[in-house]
Each structure stands twice: as C-alpha cells, then as structure tokens.
N, C-alpha and C positions, 0 to 999 in steps of 0.2 A: 563279303560278310568275312572279316580279319578273325583270326582266331589266334591263339597260343597251341602247338602244341609240342610233345616230348618225345625224344631219347634216351633212354636210361641205359645206362652201361653198369653190367653189373661183371663178375667173376666167380660166376658160378660153381662150386665146389659139388662135394658127389652125396649131401646129405639135403634131400629136399627140403626138409624143416627149417635148416636154417636158410634156403636158397628164398624158402617163401619169407623167411623174416625180414629177409635184406631186399626182395619188391614191394615190399609191402609200406617200411620207411622208406625207399626213394619214388613210390606210385606217388605217397602221400605228401612227403616232401616236392614233388611236381605240380600237385594239385595245387597247394599252398602260392605255388608260384603263378598262378593262372592258365594254367594247363587245361585243356576242355577233351581232349584224347594224349593218353600215355602211352609209349609201345618199348615193350621190352625184349630182351636180344632173345636171338633161338634158343634153345635148352637152357632155357630160363631153369627150370626144377632139378636141373645138373648135369653136369660133366660128367660122367663115366665111360671111360673109355674099356673099360676091361665090359664084356660080353655078362659074364656071370654076375656080376656086380652089377651094371644095370637091369638085369634081368630082376633084381632081388626087391628092387627099388620099386618094377615098374603098376603102375594103377590101370583101368579103366578108365574114359574120360568121366564115369558119373561119382569115383571116389578120389580122384586126383587131387592134390593138397593147392597144386599150383591153381587149377580151374576154379575152384571152390572160393581160393582166397581172391581172385581178380573178381568173380563175380561178387565179391561182400563188397571189392572195394570201390566198384564202378557204381552199384548202387548207395553205398554213404556218402561218397565224396560228388554223386553227381555227373560223372566222366564217362565218357570210353575209355575202357582198358584192353588193350592189347596186349595179349599174351604174344610175343615173337613165335615163340615154340617150345613146347615141351617134351617130349617120353610120352606117347601114351601107348596102352596095350590093348591091344587087339582080339577080336573073339577068336579069330583063327589061330592065334598065338602067333603071330607079326606084330612087329610095330611101327606106329606112324608119327613120323615129326612132324606133329600138329600145333598150328596157327588159333588163337582163340581173339574172339573178340565178342567185348560186351557192353551193351549199352548204359547208360544213368539209369534205368530203372534194374541194373543186374541183371536182366534177361542177357542170353545166347545171340549175338545179331548176326554170327558166321563163321564156319572155324575153314581152314584151308590146309591141306595136307601137301608138302614140299615135294613136289614134279620130279625134281634133277640129282640124281643121288650123286654125292660129290666121291667115285672111285679111280683115284687121283693116286702117281709115284713120283715121289717129289725131288729134286735134287739133293737137298740135305737127306735123304733117307726116308722122312715120310712117307709113307703107305698106308691110303686110306679107302676103305671099301665099304659107305653105307648100305649098298644094297644087298650084304648080307647080314644086316641085322634089322632095315628099315624098308617099311611097302610103300613104295612110290605113290604120290597119288596122280591123278589122271585129268582134275579138273580146276581149271582156271576160275578164281574167286573176286568179288567185286560187292562191296557194300554201299550200299546211300545213304550216306550219313548225313544231320540237318546242313554240316560246313561245306562237306564236298564229296565226290564218290571217292572210295577209297580201292587201290588193287592192292592184291597179296601177291608177295613172293616170299621166300626165306632162302637165305644164303647164296649156294653156287646156281641157285633159279638164275643168281645178276650178271651171269657169263650164258644167259639165252634171249637175245634181243626180241626176239619174236612173242614169248610172252609177255614183255613190257610193252610192246605195239599192239597187240590184241587189245590192251586192254584201254590205253589212251585213245585209242579207235573207238571202243567201246564206250567214253566220255568220262573216264580217271583223273582227276586231276591230283593224286597223292599215289604212288607207290610207294610201298612198305617193304625194305629188304632187312627184316632183322637179322643177323649175323654171329658165326662163331668162325669166322674167316681166318685161317693157320700166321703166322705171325710173315713168314715166307711169300705166300701169296698176298697177302696184305700189304707188304711195303710194297709189293712191284704193281699190286693191279685195282686194291679196293678203291681208293678215290676217281683214279683214272673211270675205271666202270660206272662209280654211280653218278660221275658228273655224265658220261657219255647216256646213260640211259635218262637222265633227267634233258637232255639238250634234244635226242634224239625223237624224245615222244612231246617235249613239251610239259612238262609232269614235274613237281614236286616230287624228291626222292625223299622220306627218310629212312634210317637205318641205324637201329642201334644193336650194339656192337657187346662181343665178350671179350676182355683185355685182362691178360698179362696172364701168369703163370697159374695152373689150375691144381689143384689136387691130384688128378688122377694122371700129372707129369706136362700137360698138352701146354702151348703156348701158344697166344689167341693175339690176330693184331691193335683191336678196339679202334679208337677213331670213330666212336659215332659222329653219324654227322644228319645234316636237315640239308639239303641242296634246293636250291631254286630253279623255276622253269629254265631260264636261261643260263644253267650251269653253275650257277655262284654257290659257292659254300655260306651260307648263313653261320650256319654253329657248328662245332667239332669238338671234339676232347680229345684228350690226350692216348699215349698207349698202351697205359696201365690202370686200375683202379677204377675205383667207383665213377659217375659221373648221370649228370642230370645236364641236357643238351635242350635248349628252348629256341622257338622262331617262333616269327608270328606269317601266319601263314593268308594268301588272299586269291582264292579261283580267279579271280580276273585277273590275276598274271599268269595265269593258264590262259583263257585266252588271250592276251595280248601276244603270247608267244606262239601261238597259231596261228595268228591274224601277222606276224612278222614273215615268220617263214609256216609255211601250209606244207609242211614234206607229208603230215599225213595224210593229206588230200591231195597231193601230187602224185604219191605214186604210181608207177606204169606194171599190168601185167607184161612179161617177154621170156622167152628161150632162151638157153644157153647153147652154143654151137661150140663145137672144138672141131680146126679143121682137119680134117677128114674122117670125120665120126658125125654119125645121124644127130639130129638137135636132139639136146636133153628134155624132160617134162618142164614143160612151164611152172612160171612164179608169180603168186597172184600178186596184185598191187595191194 
C-alpha cells in the first residue's frame, strides 16, 4: 500500500506558542496535500540554548502545548502526527528530549526519549553538552502503523547504526530521524549518514529538520529529507526556512531491497583478535 508521508522543516524560536502556531499551519498544509503521516523536527516546541530560559517554559507532558496541539491535529485531520521531539519536564526535575506519535483518533500511540546525548566540541568553537540538561532514554521504540512499521530515533542517534539495525531486524520499514543538526556537522555528514542508514537497513528514512538562524543564536542545517530503501533521496528541502517535504512510500520497496541485498540476514558472529593480545569479546550477528 503506497501512502504519502511528510517531513516538516521549521525554524523554531524560543516561544512555544508561536512554534505551535507554525506547527499547526504546516501540519494542515501537509494533510491537505495528501499526507497521512506528518513528522515535525527535533525540539519543535522551542529551541532555547539558555538553560534558565528553557526551564522557564518547560511543562510536564500532560500540560505541554505541543503535545496537546499534535493530538488535536491528528484527530481533526484523521492522520498520524509525529512530533519529532520537544522538551518535557520530568517529575525528578530533569528534562526529556521526547518524541510523540498520535493516531488518527487523537490517541497517543508511542513516545520515544532520545537515547544518545550530543556532547561534542566542534572546530568552530561550538560546544554542546546535552547530558547536562537532558535525561537520556534507554528504550528503543517502534510502532506498527496501518501502512508500515515505524522506528524512532532523534538527531544524534543517527551516528549509532546499531540502533537502526535492531529496529530493521525487528521489521521496521520506516525509521524517523527528526533533527536539529548544526550547520557545521550537517554540511559534513547529514545526507551521508541518512543515506547510509537507509542503505544498511533497507528502510525508508524520514528526517524533518530545523533550519536557519534561531532566536537563541544557533544555526541549524535544514535539508529535511525522505530517502528510500535503496538510498535514493526522494525529496528534500533547502538549508533555510520552512518547507513541507512529501514523498510516496511503499513497504514493497523495503521487501525488494532486502531480497536484493539480505545483509540483515547474512550477518555472522565474530571475535576480534589483535596480534600479541588475547581475543576480545565477540560481536553478535
């Protein structure tokens, strides 16, 4: 069954109310174009680098503006709405970078907390310590939708192929990569990483991205993409501004890719030996 899916490109600011208004408009436009599944970027609710400023706008899941709006849109439009992620206040005082999927009845289908924290120091002087603010997730998640099995990742997770592999081996046909990639890392690695994850696992990749210069001073790479199981870019956006990226997906293409190159079945367990040292622990297939 071929269906239309959409990735929304945004340039979220520091005000959740304005960001929700933008999300509402873009989701409705995507649905009007035929999308039955719409994904928003990482940190849809707000991009706020200042920790005090972030905590001032944080809300628990039950009171979050983005969560409420997404559930309402899904029910009103009769589609799946996937909030790539937004910051959620946790009961223990920590923060979750959490994605949400809502079904056509408005009910919550699944949540996913970003597992890998972006703790890096870049050549241009940018330094990020997500682990200083966010509590990392510990559970990989998938959802069985009417048109495909959907796997969840967020942004920096794309650099950890084992997360994608375990979902593909469990039957994922689409894996989501909502992101707020920095311009420096995006220019170097964004498309290469996304296409590699699609090719390695024989799955569709849908990656809604933040794009442009944000109110908190950061600059994100954009180039939201939908990639097929053979690694072909079906649709993409530019590096700045809002966009709606649409493409047709067909689970039969996943089956075809797996038949052509069955690497998920062909993996073998092995050990690592370094000359002069004892053998290291084994790696499972």
